[in-house]
C-alpha positions as CSV (number, residue, x, y, z in Angstrom):
1,P,33.9,27.7,347.2
2,K,33.2,27.8,343.6
3,H,35.0,30.7,341.7
4,E,33.9,31.5,338.1
5,I,34.6,34.2,335.6
6,M,31.5,36.2,334.7
7,Q,30.3,37.0,331.2
8,I,30.2,40.8,330.3
9,T,26.4,40.7,330.3
10,E,26.0,38.9,333.6
11,A,28.5,41.5,335.2
12,K,26.6,44.5,333.9
13,K,23.5,43.1,335.3
14,V,24.8,42.7,338.8
15,L,26.4,46.2,338.6
16,E,23.1,47.7,337.6
17,Q,21.2,45.8,340.3
18,Y,23.5,47.2,343.1
19,H,24.1,50.4,341.4
20,C,27.8,50.4,341.6
21,K,30.8,50.5,339.4
22,P,33.3,47.4,339.4
23,T,35.9,49.2,341.4
24,E,33.2,49.7,344.0
25,L,33.1,45.7,344.6
26,P,35.6,44.0,346.9
27,L,38.9,43.5,345.1
28,I,40.7,40.1,344.6
29,L,44.3,40.1,343.2
30,V,44.9,38.3,340.0
31,T,47.6,36.3,341.9
32,D,45.0,35.0,344.4
33,P,45.5,31.1,344.5
34,A,41.8,30.5,344.2
35,I,41.5,32.1,340.8
36,I,44.8,31.4,339.4
37,G,43.6,28.4,337.4
38,L,40.8,30.1,335.9
39,G,42.9,32.3,333.5
40,V,41.7,35.8,335.0
41,K,43.0,39.0,333.9
42,P,42.7,42.4,335.6
43,G,39.2,43.9,335.1
44,D,37.5,40.5,335.0
45,M,34.6,40.0,337.6
46,I,34.4,36.9,339.5
47,Q,31.2,35.1,340.9
48,I,31.9,33.0,344.2
49,T,29.1,30.6,345.0
50,R,28.9,29.5,348.7
51,K,26.6,27.2,350.4
52,S,24.2,28.8,352.8
53,A,22.3,27.0,355.5
54,T,19.5,29.4,355.0
55,A,19.4,30.5,351.5
56,G,20.7,27.3,349.9
57,K,23.3,29.1,347.8
58,S,24.8,32.6,348.3
59,F,26.8,34.8,345.6
60,Y,29.6,36.9,346.3
61,Y,31.2,39.1,343.6
62,R,34.8,40.2,343.3
63,Y,36.5,42.5,340.7
64,V,40.0,41.4,339.7
65,V,43.1,43.8,339.9
66,E,46.8,43.5,339.5
67,T,49.1,43.4,342.7
């Protein structure tokens, strides 16, 4: 699936929408092979876009942490 770093404004909107803190999201390690090429750093939020048979596209969010 497609992984991309979220802009700060987009990340804030998602956190407000779900009434949560970044650390309450599922975590992804900075060394994860799916995001190494993106140049992520701890503290970034990642949006994962997956194809869905019913919704067309579905979005998942992860918070980047160190190992």
